[in-house]
Backbone as CSV, one residue per row, in Angstrom:
resi,resn,N_x,N_y,N_z,CA_x,CA_y,CA_z,C_x,C_y,C_z
1,UNK,-42.877,116.739,-23.541,-42.828,115.344,-23.986,-42.061,114.490,-22.979
2,UNK,-42.436,113.230,-22.895,-41.743,112.298,-22.014,-40.368,111.964,-22.587
3,UNK,-39.395,111.804,-21.681,-38.014,111.497,-22.078,-37.672,110.058,-21.705
4,UNK,-36.910,109.411,-22.595,-36.491,108.041,-22.365,-35.003,107.916,-22.657
5,UNK,-34.367,106.989,-21.953,-32.922,106.788,-22.078,-32.630,105.545,-22.910
6,UNK,-31.729,105.699,-23.878,-31.219,104.578,-24.664,-29.706,104.538,-24.467
7,UNK,-29.171,103.400,-24.045,-27.732,103.285,-23.819,-26.947,103.584,-25.101
8,UNK,-25.774,104.197,-24.968,-24.989,104.534,-26.170,-24.753,103.340,-27.089
9,UNK,-24.536,102.153,-26.513,-24.278,100.978,-27.344,-25.525,100.497,-28.080
10,UNK,-26.704,100.959,-27.639,-27.958,100.586,-28.305,-28.525,101.727,-29.156
11,UNK,-27.754,102.781,-29.318,-28.239,103.979,-30.008,-28.182,103.792,-31.515
12,UNK,-29.311,103.914,-32.163,-29.392,103.876,-33.624,-30.278,105.048,-34.042
13,UNK,-29.650,106.132,-34.435,-30.368,107.377,-34.660,-31.445,107.257,-35.733
14,UNK,-31.192,106.465,-36.760,-32.157,106.370,-37.858,-33.312,105.409,-37.555
15,UNK,-33.108,104.550,-36.566,-34.173,103.597,-36.205,-34.129,103.343,-34.695
16,UNK,-34.419,104.362,-33.896,-34.331,104.202,-32.438,-35.380,103.227,-31.904
17,UNK,-34.980,102.505,-30.851,-35.853,101.483,-30.266,-35.797,101.589,-28.743
18,UNK,-36.961,101.551,-28.113,-37.033,101.440,-26.661,-37.167,99.975,-26.296
19,UNK,-36.353,99.547,-25.315,-36.384,98.154,-24.888,-36.417,98.088,-23.367
20,UNK,-36.645,96.902,-22.847,-36.552,96.660,-21.421,-37.446,97.558,-20.591
21,UNK,-36.875,98.101,-19.531,-37.629,98.930,-18.603,-38.182,100.191,-19.226
22,UNK,-37.456,100.773,-20.177,-37.937,101.995,-20.820,-39.175,101.703,-21.669
23,UNK,-39.170,100.570,-22.370,-40.341,100.183,-23.159,-41.528,99.901,-22.249
24,UNK,-41.270,99.218,-21.142,-42.345,98.919,-20.187,-42.954,100.207,-19.641
25,UNK,-42.105,101.156,-19.279,-42.599,102.416,-18.720,-43.431,103.185,-19.746
26,UNK,-42.949,103.189,-20.983,-43.666,103.889,-22.051,-45.019,103.241,-22.327
27,UNK,-45.016,101.906,-22.424,-46.216,101.179,-22.834,-47.204,100.972,-21.693
28,UNK,-46.709,100.534,-20.527,-47.602,100.086,-19.466,-47.864,101.115,-18.374
29,UNK,-46.923,102.044,-18.184,-47.103,103.053,-17.134,-47.682,104.332,-17.718
30,UNK,-47.017,104.855,-18.747,-47.501,106.090,-19.372,-48.607,105.837,-20.384
31,UNK,-48.688,104.602,-20.851,-49.707,104.180,-21.815,-49.688,105.037,-23.096
32,UNK,-48.477,105.284,-23.566,-48.344,105.996,-24.836,-48.672,105.048,-25.981
33,UNK,-49.050,105.620,-27.115,-49.513,104.807,-28.238,-48.884,105.295,-29.534
34,UNK,-49.149,104.572,-30.611,-48.632,104.954,-31.919,-49.022,106.393,-32.244
35,UNK,-48.026,107.136,-32.774,-48.252,108.528,-33.129,-47.867,109.504,-32.049
36,UNK,-47.744,109.033,-30.804,-47.316,109.927,-29.726,-45.842,110.284,-29.907
37,UNK,-45.495,111.497,-29.518,-44.118,111.975,-29.666,-43.384,111.868,-28.331
38,UNK,-42.115,111.497,-28.420,-41.263,111.340,-27.239,-39.882,111.918,-27.550
39,UNK,-39.077,112.058,-26.499,-37.678,112.456,-26.640,-36.820,111.333,-26.086
40,UNK,-35.771,110.974,-26.805,-34.829,109.966,-26.320,-33.427,110.571,-26.321
41,UNK,-32.600,110.108,-25.378,-31.217,110.599,-25.285,-30.319,109.438,-24.898
42,UNK,-29.023,109.598,-25.168,-28.093,108.492,-24.922,-27.121,108.766,-23.785
43,UNK,-27.264,109.901,-23.103,-26.373,110.221,-22.005,-25.012,110.710,-22.432
44,UNK,-24.780,110.825,-23.738,-23.506,111.334,-24.278,-23.744,112.541,-25.164
45,UNK,-24.840,113.242,-24.899,-25.118,114.485,-25.595,-26.073,114.380,-26.759
46,UNK,-26.357,113.164,-27.225,-27.251,112.996,-28.372,-28.707,112.922,-27.909
47,UNK,-29.581,113.582,-28.671,-31.001,113.618,-28.341,-31.821,113.552,-29.624
48,UNK,-32.919,112.821,-29.574,-33.835,112.722,-30.701,-35.248,113.051,-30.247
49,UNK,-35.955,113.800,-31.072,-37.402,113.866,-30.957,-37.944,112.837,-31.935
50,UNK,-38.829,111.984,-31.444,-39.285,110.865,-32.272,-40.775,110.617,-32.076
51,UNK,-41.307,109.841,-32.986,-42.712,109.454,-32.949,-42.797,107.939,-32.806
52,UNK,-43.698,107.466,-31.975,-43.872,106.023,-31.811,-44.455,105.443,-33.097
53,UNK,-43.703,104.509,-33.691,-44.139,103.902,-34.958,-44.875,102.593,-34.733
54,UNK,-44.399,101.789,-33.781,-45.060,100.513,-33.502,-44.730,100.074,-32.082
55,UNK,-45.637,99.302,-31.502,-45.482,98.815,-30.130,-45.759,97.320,-30.101
56,UNK,-44.838,96.560,-29.477,-45.145,95.157,-29.205,-44.675,94.823,-27.801
57,UNK,-44.755,93.586,-27.424,-44.455,93.209,-26.046,-42.979,93.306,-25.707
58,UNK,-42.096,93.307,-26.688,-40.657,93.305,-26.438,-40.012,94.679,-26.598
59,UNK,-40.489,95.469,-27.543,-39.833,96.740,-27.822,-40.786,97.716,-28.482
60,UNK,-40.343,98.959,-28.517,-41.125,100.023,-29.143,-40.273,100.672,-30.228
61,UNK,-40.728,100.595,-31.454,-40.022,101.192,-32.588,-40.397,102.666,-32.699
62,UNK,-39.379,103.507,-32.903,-39.589,104.942,-33.027,-39.192,105.422,-34.424
63,UNK,-39.794,106.528,-34.832,-39.452,107.166,-36.103,-38.831,108.528,-35.805
64,UNK,-37.596,108.739,-36.255,-36.887,109.984,-35.964,-37.556,111.169,-36.631
65,UNK,-37.740,112.259,-35.845,-38.271,113.501,-36.379,-37.220,114.596,-36.398
66,UNK,-36.435,114.648,-35.344,-35.424,115.708,-35.238,-34.274,115.203,-34.384
67,UNK,-33.064,115.532,-34.781,-31.868,115.102,-34.048,-31.078,116.314,-33.590
68,UNK,-30.547,116.257,-32.367,-29.776,117.376,-31.815,-28.582,116.834,-31.041
69,UNK,-27.568,117.663,-30.911,-26.368,117.312,-30.145,-26.121,118.398,-29.102
70,UNK,-26.076,118.004,-27.838,-25.806,118.941,-26.745,-24.320,118.925,-26.436
71,UNK,-23.630,120.061,-26.489,-22.196,120.061,-26.171,-21.969,119.757,-24.699
72,UNK,-20.836,119.148,-24.363,-20.550,118.879,-22.950,-20.342,120.171,-22.182
73,UNK,-20.558,120.106,-20.872,-20.300,121.266,-20.032,-18.810,121.591,-20.059
74,UNK,-18.476,122.863,-19.902,-17.100,123.295,-20.118,-16.132,122.801,-19.044
75,UNK,-16.639,122.398,-17.895,-15.778,121.856,-16.850,-16.327,120.499,-16.412
76,UNK,-15.465,119.520,-16.327,-15.860,118.182,-15.883,-15.671,118.107,-14.368
77,UNK,-16.774,118.041,-13.642,-16.734,118.001,-12.180,-16.992,116.576,-11.707
78,UNK,-16.063,116.041,-10.930,-16.217,114.719,-10.331,-16.494,114.883,-8.845
79,UNK,-17.596,114.311,-8.387,-17.932,114.324,-6.966,-17.469,113.017,-6.341
80,UNK,-16.497,113.114,-5.444,-16.084,111.963,-4.652,-16.816,112.032,-3.328
81,UNK,-17.849,111.233,-3.186,-18.766,111.367,-2.049,-18.655,110.164,-1.103
82,UNK,-18.217,110.422,0.125,-18.242,109.366,1.139,-19.699,108.973,1.377
83,UNK,-19.979,107.693,1.341,-21.363,107.218,1.407,-21.975,107.537,2.767
84,UNK,-23.070,108.300,2.797,-23.710,108.647,4.073,-24.685,107.572,4.525
85,UNK,-25.255,107.790,5.685,-26.230,106.843,6.233,-27.559,106.939,5.479
86,UNK,-28.357,105.879,5.605,-29.714,105.887,5.062,-29.752,106.009,3.551
87,UNK,-30.751,106.742,3.067,-30.960,106.904,1.630,-30.430,108.234,1.106
88,UNK,-29.590,108.899,1.891,-29.108,110.211,1.469,-28.257,110.156,0.207
89,UNK,-27.634,109.001,-0.061,-26.831,108.899,-1.279,-27.720,109.007,-2.510
90,UNK,-28.939,108.482,-2.436,-29.874,108.622,-3.551,-30.116,110.097,-3.854
91,UNK,-30.353,110.880,-2.800,-30.601,112.313,-2.965,-29.380,113.011,-3.544
92,UNK,-28.197,112.658,-3.043,-26.969,113.298,-3.518,-26.745,113.009,-4.998
93,UNK,-26.948,111.766,-5.403,-26.793,111.409,-6.816,-27.783,112.199,-7.666
94,UNK,-29.030,112.236,-7.232,-30.058,112.962,-7.984,-29.674,114.422,-8.174
95,UNK,-29.287,115.087,-7.102,-28.956,116.509,-7.174,-27.653,116.744,-7.933
96,UNK,-26.712,115.822,-7.829,-25.462,115.974,-8.574,-25.717,115.966,-10.074
97,UNK,-26.647,115.119,-10.522,-27.012,115.095,-11.942,-27.636,116.425,-12.337
98,UNK,-28.555,116.917,-11.535,-29.247,118.162,-11.857,-28.290,119.351,-11.899
99,UNK,-27.308,119.353,-11.011,-26.395,120.500,-10.922,-25.309,120.447,-11.986
100,UNK,-24.996,119.238,-12.495,-24.057,119.170,-13.604,-22.794,118.379,-13.369
101,UNK,-22.765,117.510,-12.363,-21.588,116.665,-12.160,-21.421,115.718,-13.345
102,UNK,-20.176,115.457,-13.714,-19.884,114.561,-14.831,-19.609,113.143,-14.367
103,UNK,-19.260,112.988,-13.100,-18.926,111.675,-12.554,-19.191,111.694,-11.066
104,UNK,-19.652,110.555,-10.539,-19.913,110.429,-9.111,-19.175,109.193,-8.620
105,UNK,-18.287,109.394,-7.661,-17.480,108.293,-7.137,-17.835,108.077,-5.668
106,UNK,-18.643,107.067,-5.350,-18.958,106.777,-3.949,-17.703,106.268,-3.216
107,UNK,-17.429,106.865,-2.064,-16.223,106.541,-1.310,-16.579,105.805,-0.019
108,UNK,-15.907,104.692,0.226,-16.034,103.972,1.494,-14.930,104.481,2.419
109,UNK,-15.243,105.496,3.199,-14.246,106.084,4.089,-14.187,105.298,5.396
110,UNK,-13.192,105.612,6.201,-13.037,104.911,7.473,-14.227,105.139,8.392
111,UNK,-14.915,106.267,8.245,-16.053,106.582,9.103,-17.397,106.320,8.426
112,UNK,-17.368,105.720,7.244,-18.619,105.362,6.587,-19.315,104.272,7.391
113,UNK,-20.559,104.517,7.742,-21.326,103.546,8.525,-21.655,102.323,7.686
114,UNK,-21.994,102.551,6.406,-22.369,101.464,5.510,-21.143,100.613,5.181
115,UNK,-21.276,99.304,5.301,-20.211,98.380,4.939,-20.699,97.487,3.815
116,UNK,-19.917,97.389,2.744,-20.347,96.672,1.545,-19.327,95.626,1.142
117,UNK,-19.812,94.397,0.869,-18.943,93.423,0.238,-18.970,93.670,-1.270
118,UNK,-18.225,92.884,-2.032,-18.111,93.138,-3.470,-19.466,93.072,-4.160
119,UNK,-20.270,92.077,-3.796,-21.576,91.922,-4.435,-22.500,93.092,-4.102
120,UNK,-22.487,93.508,-2.833,-23.329,94.634,-2.424,-22.877,95.925,-3.084
121,UNK,-21.572,96.102,-3.256,-21.046,97.309,-3.893,-21.527,97.408,-5.336
122,UNK,-21.508,96.272,-6.051,-21.982,96.271,-7.441,-23.471,96.580,-7.494
123,UNK,-24.230,96.018,-6.547,-25.668,96.268,-6.490,-25.967,97.732,-6.217
124,UNK,-25.221,98.334,-5.288,-25.416,99.754,-4.970,-25.082,100.626,-6.178
125,UNK,-23.999,100.285,-6.867,-23.617,101.067,-8.044,-24.728,101.056,-9.080
126,UNK,-25.312,99.879,-9.324,-26.385,99.768,-10.306,-27.605,100.578,-9.873
127,UNK,-27.921,100.540,-8.594,-29.063,101.298,-8.080,-28.839,102.793,-8.269
128,UNK,-27.642,103.282,-7.896,-27.372,104.718,-8.001,-27.275,105.168,-9.455
129,UNK,-26.821,104.277,-10.350,-26.813,104.635,-11.767,-28.237,104.798,-12.278
130,UNK,-29.154,103.956,-11.799,-30.565,104.095,-12.162,-31.133,105.408,-11.651
131,UNK,-30.759,105.782,-10.431,-31.188,107.084,-9.884,-30.698,108.213,-10.787
132,UNK,-29.443,108.095,-11.247,-28.872,109.118,-12.126,-29.634,109.197,-13.446
133,UNK,-29.994,108.058,-14.003,-30.743,108.040,-15.267,-32.097,108.712,-15.088
134,UNK,-32.798,108.373,-14.016,-34.112,108.970,-13.779,-34.003,110.471,-13.577
135,UNK,-32.946,110.907,-12.896,-32.750,112.343,-12.695,-32.478,113.049,-14.016
136,UNK,-31.662,112.433,-14.880,-31.359,113.031,-16.179,-32.606,113.111,-17.050
137,UNK,-33.436,112.089,-16.992,-34.689,112.108,-17.746,-35.575,113.255,-17.284
138,UNK,-35.643,113.449,-15.982,-36.549,114.451,-15.417,-36.077,115.880,-15.681
139,UNK,-34.768,116.111,-15.556,-34.275,117.490,-15.608,-33.813,117.922,-16.996
140,UNK,-33.816,117.014,-17.975,-33.410,117.399,-19.325,-31.917,117.380,-19.558
141,UNK,-31.179,116.712,-18.679,-29.724,116.613,-18.815,-29.387,115.526,-19.833
142,UNK,-28.689,115.899,-20.918,-28.344,114.937,-21.960,-26.977,114.289,-21.761
143,UNK,-26.228,114.762,-20.753,-24.946,114.138,-20.414,-25.119,113.413,-19.092
144,UNK,-25.082,112.094,-19.133,-25.357,111.273,-17.956,-24.072,110.994,-17.187
145,UNK,-24.003,111.392,-15.914,-22.816,111.069,-15.119,-22.664,109.565,-14.911
146,UNK,-21.459,109.103,-14.903,-21.180,107.714,-14.587,-20.998,107.577,-13.086
147,UNK,-21.764,106.694,-12.464,-21.599,106.407,-11.042,-20.650,105.225,-10.917
148,UNK,-19.540,105.440,-10.201,-18.541,104.393,-10.071,-18.925,103.393,-8.978
149,UNK,-18.282,102.250,-8.981,-18.464,101.267,-7.909,-17.794,101.791,-6.643
150,UNK,-18.442,101.669,-5.484,-17.847,102.162,-4.233,-16.445,101.593,-3.994
151,UNK,-15.561,102.471,-3.518,-14.189,102.071,-3.240,-13.615,102.968,-2.155
152,UNK,-12.495,102.562,-1.584,-11.841,103.377,-0.561,-11.185,104.590,-1.195
153,UNK,-10.820,105.550,-0.365,-10.163,106.753,-0.871,-8.822,106.405,-1.516
154,UNK,-8.096,105.461,-0.912,-6.814,105.044,-1.486,-7.005,104.405,-2.857
155,UNK,-8.027,103.573,-2.991,-8.317,102.955,-4.293,-8.716,104.006,-5.317
156,UNK,-9.483,104.985,-4.882,-9.900,106.047,-5.795,-8.684,106.766,-6.375
157,UNK,-7.765,107.160,-5.521,-6.588,107.881,-6.012,-5.699,106.992,-6.864
158,UNK,-5.684,105.692,-6.571,-4.862,104.777,-7.380,-5.453,104.578,-8.771
159,UNK,-6.785,104.643,-8.867,-7.464,104.326,-10.124,-7.747,105.540,-11.000
160,UNK,-7.742,106.738,-10.455,-8.217,107.900,-11.199,-7.082,108.770,-11.721
161,UNK,-7.411,109.485,-12.772,-6.483,110.432,-13.359,-6.329,111.660,-12.459
162,UNK,-5.412,112.489,-12.811,-5.262,113.757,-12.101,-6.261,114.778,-12.643
163,UNK,-6.558,115.771,-11.833,-7.500,116.819,-12.199,-6.775,118.164,-12.198
164,UNK,-7.346,119.124,-12.920,-6.768,120.465,-12.897,-6.800,121.048,-11.488
165,UNK,-7.869,120.752,-10.773,-8.040,121.276,-9.423,-8.682,120.195,-8.565
166,UNK,-8.093,119.944,-7.395,-8.605,118.911,-6.498,-8.925,119.537,-5.144
167,UNK,-10.150,119.311,-4.676,-10.633,119.949,-3.459,-11.181,118.904,-2.498
168,UNK,-11.108,119.199,-1.214,-11.701,118.323,-0.211,-12.315,119.180,0.889
169,UNK,-13.579,118.940,1.192,-14.227,119.655,2.278,-13.594,119.269,3.599
170,UNK,-13.362,120.261,4.464,-12.634,119.989,5.696,-13.138,120.871,6.828
171,UNK,-13.135,120.290,8.026,-13.459,121.059,9.228,-12.195,121.563,9.926
172,UNK,-11.039,121.325,9.337,-9.780,121.742,9.943,-9.621,123.265,9.878
173,UNK,-8.844,123.794,10.807,-8.723,125.250,10.945,-7.992,125.903,9.777
174,UNK,-7.196,125.126,9.034,-6.425,125.723,7.938,-7.156,125.649,6.596
175,UNK,-8.403,125.187,6.591,-9.164,125.110,5.348,-9.435,126.498,4.807
176,UNK,-9.396,126.645,3.482,-9.528,127.935,2.808,-10.892,128.016,2.132
177,UNK,-11.424,129.216,2.015,-12.713,129.372,1.344,-12.559,129.073,-0.151
178,UNK,-13.567,128.430,-0.711,-13.507,128.010,-2.115,-13.289,129.193,-3.060
179,UNK,-13.919,130.324,-2.771,-13.785,131.473,-3.674,-12.329,131.932,-3.765
180,UNK,-11.569,131.792,-2.658,-10.159,132.193,-2.667,-9.326,131.237,-3.516
181,UNK,-9.634,129.943,-3.426,-8.889,128.961,-4.226,-9.165,129.151,-5.710
182,UNK,-10.428,129.401,-6.063,-10.754,129.633,-7.470,-10.079,130.900,-7.991
183,UNK,-10.015,131.924,-7.155,-9.346,133.169,-7.556,-7.850,132.937,-7.747
184,UNK,-7.255,132.165,-6.855,-5.831,131.848,-6.982,-5.558,131.070,-8.271
185,UNK,-6.417,130.114,-8.565,-6.230,129.308,-9.778,-6.319,130.200,-11.018
186,UNK,-7.324,131.066,-11.052,-7.494,131.946,-12.214,-6.292,132.874,-12.381
187,UNK,-5.757,133.382,-11.269,-4.611,134.283,-11.337,-3.359,133.565,-11.824
188,UNK,-3.212,132.300,-11.415,-2.020,131.538,-11.775,-2.076,131.014,-13.203
189,UNK,-3.262,130.590,-13.650,-3.385,129.921,-14.944,-4.046,130.778,-16.020
190,UNK,-4.591,131.910,-15.646,-5.272,132.817,-16.575,-6.473,132.171,-17.262
191,UNK,-7.014,131.140,-16.651,-8.209,130.478,-17.160,-8.828,129.644,-16.046
192,UNK,-10.038,129.219,-16.274,-10.702,128.378,-15.287,-10.315,126.916,-15.491
193,UNK,-10.355,126.098,-14.445,-10.007,124.675,-14.611,-11.030,123.964,-15.493
194,UNK,-10.573,122.970,-16.235,-11.474,122.197,-17.084,-11.872,120.868,-16.441
195,UNK,-11.228,120.503,-15.330,-11.608,119.306,-14.586,-11.368,119.550,-13.100
196,UNK,-12.358,119.200,-12.287,-12.285,119.451,-10.849,-12.747,118.210,-10.092
197,UNK,-12.025,117.860,-9.049,-12.437,116.823,-8.110,-12.925,117.496,-6.841
198,UNK,-14.116,117.143,-6.396,-14.664,117.653,-5.137,-14.952,116.478,-4.220
199,UNK,-14.163,116.361,-3.153,-14.349,115.292,-2.176,-15.160,115.794,-0.991
200,UNK,-16.196,115.052,-0.634,-17.043,115.397,0.510,-17.083,114.194,1.442
201,UNK,-16.819,114.440,2.719,-16.708,113.359,3.685,-18.030,112.863,4.229
202,UNK,-17.964,111.872,5.111,-19.161,111.306,5.728,-19.539,112.096,6.975
203,UNK,-20.531,111.605,7.717,-20.839,112.186,9.006,-19.572,112.124,9.871
204,UNK,-19.173,113.254,10.432,-17.959,113.292,11.243,-16.710,113.624,10.469
205,UNK,-16.818,113.827,9.143,-15.703,114.230,8.296,-14.770,113.055,8.010
206,UNK,-13.868,113.257,7.063,-12.814,112.292,6.807,-11.895,112.213,8.030
207,UNK,-11.232,111.091,8.199,-10.280,110.942,9.296,-9.018,111.757,8.986
208,UNK,-8.206,112.066,10.008,-6.940,112.760,9.746,-6.065,112.030,8.732
209,UNK,-6.067,110.695,8.782,-5.260,109.926,7.827,-5.772,110.117,6.399
210,UNK,-7.085,110.141,6.237,-7.658,110.337,4.902,-7.400,111.752,4.400
211,UNK,-7.507,112.726,5.288,-7.190,114.108,4.903,-5.726,114.224,4.498
212,UNK,-4.858,113.547,5.227,-3.434,113.573,4.895,-3.184,112.924,3.537
213,UNK,-3.866,111.805,3.265,-3.739,111.155,1.961,-4.200,112.080,0.846
214,UNK,-5.350,112.731,1.046,-5.879,113.630,0.025,-4.915,114.793,-0.226
215,UNK,-4.364,115.337,0.838,-3.395,116.431,0.681,-2.174,115.961,-0.108
216,UNK,-1.721,114.759,0.184,-0.532,114.243,-0.510,-0.791,114.041,-1.994
217,UNK,-2.080,113.902,-2.369,-2.455,113.747,-3.773,-2.782,115.084,-4.442
218,UNK,-2.594,116.180,-3.705,-2.799,117.503,-4.287,-4.126,118.158,-3.977
219,UNK,-4.921,117.577,-3.078,-6.223,118.169,-2.734,-6.044,119.375,-1.822
220,UNK,-6.791,120.424,-2.114,-6.793,121.614,-1.283,-7.977,121.559,-0.321
221,UNK,-7.752,121.654,0.994,-8.869,121.645,1.944,-9.656,122.947,1.852
222,UNK,-10.979,122.829,1.757,-11.822,124.026,1.708,-12.813,124.016,2.865
223,UNK,-13.126,125.205,3.354,-14.140,125.355,4.386,-15.490,125.631,3.735
224,UNK,-16.534,125.138,4.360,-17.887,125.371,3.859,-18.616,126.386,4.725
225,UNK,-17.839,127.190,5.465,-18.448,128.233,6.284,-18.433,127.886,7.761
226,UNK,-18.973,128.783,8.581,-18.896,128.611,10.036,-19.856,127.573,10.600
227,UNK,-20.838,127.149,9.812,-21.834,126.189,10.283,-21.490,124.803,9.740
228,UNK,-21.572,123.782,10.584,-21.310,122.409,10.149,-22.531,121.902,9.380
229,UNK,-22.325,121.560,8.124,-23.420,121.157,7.257,-23.625,119.643,7.296
230,UNK,-24.866,119.223,7.068,-25.139,117.809,6.867,-24.450,117.354,5.578
231,UNK,-24.202,116.059,5.469,-23.470,115.540,4.318,-24.137,115.932,3.005
232,UNK,-25.457,115.693,2.907,-26.145,115.978,1.649,-26.164,117.471,1.341
233,UNK,-26.240,118.303,2.389,-26.206,119.749,2.189,-24.833,120.185,1.696
234,UNK,-23.787,119.603,2.279,-22.423,119.952,1.884,-22.173,119.641,0.416
235,UNK,-22.656,118.496,-0.047,-22.458,118.112,-1.446,-23.158,119.078,-2.387
236,UNK,-24.413,119.388,-2.077,-25.181,120.305,-2.920,-24.558,121.700,-2.898
237,UNK,-24.114,122.125,-1.736,-23.466,123.436,-1.582,-22.224,123.532,-2.477
238,UNK,-21.335,122.546,-2.363,-20.089,122.574,-3.138,-20.348,122.515,-4.640
239,UNK,-21.215,121.598,-5.056,-21.499,121.465,-6.483,-22.175,122.711,-7.039
240,UNK,-23.021,123.335,-6.251,-23.704,124.544,-6.714,-22.716,125.677,-6.965
241,UNK,-21.775,125.856,-6.048,-20.768,126.909,-6.240,-19.903,126.613,-7.456
242,UNK,-19.452,125.367,-7.580,-18.612,124.999,-8.721,-19.368,125.147,-10.034
243,UNK,-20.634,124.794,-10.029,-21.467,124.955,-11.231,-21.583,126.431,-11.607
244,UNK,-21.852,127.265,-10.621,-22.014,128.700,-10.873,-20.731,129.311,-11.409
245,UNK,-19.610,128.900,-10.841,-18.327,129.508,-11.193,-17.708,128.937,-12.473
246,UNK,-17.965,127.658,-12.765,-17.181,126.975,-13.791,-17.969,126.447,-14.984
247,UNK,-19.272,126.260,-14.850,-20.013,125.622,-15.913,-20.716,126.612,-16.844
248,UNK,-20.868,127.817,-16.423,-21.636,128.786,-17.216,-20.728,129.482,-18.222
């Protein structure tokens, strides 16, 4: 069945309604009709199987058939991603949703090629949030990651809470393999972390000053192996390992 997203503030389980772009996609692109069954979710774990009851030019009324609640993943993973060149951020957001990230924080690092004013930053955030919604619809993810507005690394640390474990990908010689850090954490705490920050740099890595800032905030530098990975590969690599180790 086709999946559609309803914002949490518009969620009415007993009388769900598709509006705006979701209604347009259902009516004009997929050409669904009365009696067709669909799935809707709110990005906060709630999901409904529903039947189209009526269609008009403004909205689509649904009739609830079955309601379900998906529990959150056991570890909340935040990806702090320095914005790469081109459209690679779209790919990173898409894959982060599929792998299970709970939050995506685009970072404007000193070596980020893309430069954004306030208006452009808001526009980019909205675009990447749409990418996240489409990815969640496609892959069946009922918990939608929040994509933050792009900000500097210093702003990120000033605005965000602390995490059980904070990591930063690094090309420096003292970086430790992720499996060793996870083993150390388990030995020290007798449990797995429930919240993790994973910072991934831009082309050319974070600057020494940014690495120093991250270290001062408690980030552990990790190596991604002997081969220098592309930005999008590094993000998928890190999230995949964290998903395998912490989300299952």
